[in-house]
N, C-alpha and C positions, 0 to 999 in steps of 0.2 A: 269587139270594141269601139272608139269610135271609128276610124276610118273606116269600119264598115258600114255605120250606122248612118254615116254620112259619106254615101258612097252614091247614092241618087244624087245628091245634090252638087257634087262635090266634078260627076259629070257632064253638071249642063256648065261647069264652065273651060269647058277644054275647047281649041279652035273651032275643031270643024262641027265644034256637036250644035246640033240644034237646040236654041231655050224651049220645050218643053215639060211646060210643067202636069205633069201625073199622078195619077193617086199612089206611086210607089213617093215622089218625090215629098209630097203632102203628108206621105204617112213618117215616113223618115224628119222631118221641120217639124212636126209634131212632139216626136219623139226627141229628138233633140233638144225643145223648149223644158220640155216636163224633164229631162233630165239635168238642164242646166237652172232650173227653179229649184230641186231638190238637191239639194250639197248630201256628199258620202261623207261618213267620218274619218278624216283625219287625222295626224298631229300636226304640230309647229316642230319643225327642226332644233335641234338644241344640237350647238355650234362643240359642246362641249363630248358627246359623243358618237362616238363611231358610227358611218351607215356605212348599209346592206343593200348590194344592187342585183333582183334577180332579172336576168333579160331570156327572151325565148322572141325563136322566129320562128316563122309559119312558112306557106307558102300565098299567104294572103296575105302578111306585116309582118310589123318591128313592134313586140313588146316589150316594155320593163316594168320594174314593182321598183323605186327609191323606200326604203324602212331604216327606224331606228327603236331599237329597243321591242321590235316583235312587232312594230305599230308602221301604217301606210302611211310615211310622208308625201307620196305623190305614184301618177302613175303616168306612163306616157304609152303612147304608142301610134303608129302612122299605116299607112298604106305601102307596098312595094311602089317602086317605080316601077315601069315596063323591061327596062332592060335589070333590072334586079332580080325580075323573076327566071332567070336564066340561071342566077346566081346555083351556085353546089351548097348542100347544105352545111359546111365545113363554111363558105366566106359568106349563108346569111346568118349563119349564129354567129359570125364576128363582126357583123354589119350590126347587127342588135347591140353587142358593147358600145361598140361605138359611138352609133345613136344615142342611146341612154349616156352616156358619155358626157357627148355632143349638149343634150339637151339641162343637163341637172353640171355641167361645168362648176356655176357658182356654189354650189354646196359641196363636190367631190376635190375641186381642184386644191390640192397644196395642203393636203390632210391623205391618211389613211385611213382604207377602208377595200371591200371585198367583193369579188362579184362574181356571185353563181351561174353559171348556165348547164343548157343538159346535152350541153356535148362536149363528150369527154376529151376529144381529140387539141383542143382548145389550150386547154391547160399544157400540152405540151409546144404551141406555138409560138415562143423565145427562141425556143430551142431547132427549128425549122433552118435548113441551107436553104431548100429551094421555096421561093417567094412569087407569085407572080408582082406587077404592078399596085396594084390595087392594094393586098395584102400587105408590101411592104409603107403600103400609105398609113395605112392605118395602122402598123405598128409602130409607126415614126408618131403617130399620134400620142398612137399608146404611151410609149413611153413616158410621156411628160406628168403622164400619174404614178402615185403610189396605191401601187391597190394588187391585193392580195386576186390569183384567178382558178377556182373551188366550179370543179366537177360536182352537181346536184341532180342524182335520176330525174328523170324524167315527170316520176309518180313523186316523187319529194317537192318538185320544184311548181308547184301546187299552182302557187300566186300569180306567176307569170307564164306555167304553160296553158292555165287558164285566160288567163287573158288573149294569147295568142287564139286559138279555138275556139274562143264563144262565138257562140254565132245569135245574133241580134235578128 
């Protein structure tokens, strides 16, 4: 996704990083420019229709796809922060759900929607008794939304899975 493509440029913005524009930066810049000037086919959201969110996480980042009627409304992705790279898989998958809901709050808040993840244990999250503070905070955030959380096997969750594993 975008985060991996922009990595050479985002690394230049770090505090202790010397600003050196190399071939990787130029290649990244040119590819970003090309992609921003050629629009993908997206549909406009319809307030009368329900939304479907597909989420996925990898060791590289968090990704999601917002859909209606089987068509893409929006894509979202971001790199993992340094501390997030140490999260267990369960927390990464939950972080992907929280990330996508925060990005698309203006579409999702106040309406019923479905979230699909390829991590089966997330279905049982709300029944857990032992949660760490991060999980509790995220659970509290999720309670504000009216959604169903469904398991969608990795092979079937092709949209979000492809975004999280795609190498650019």
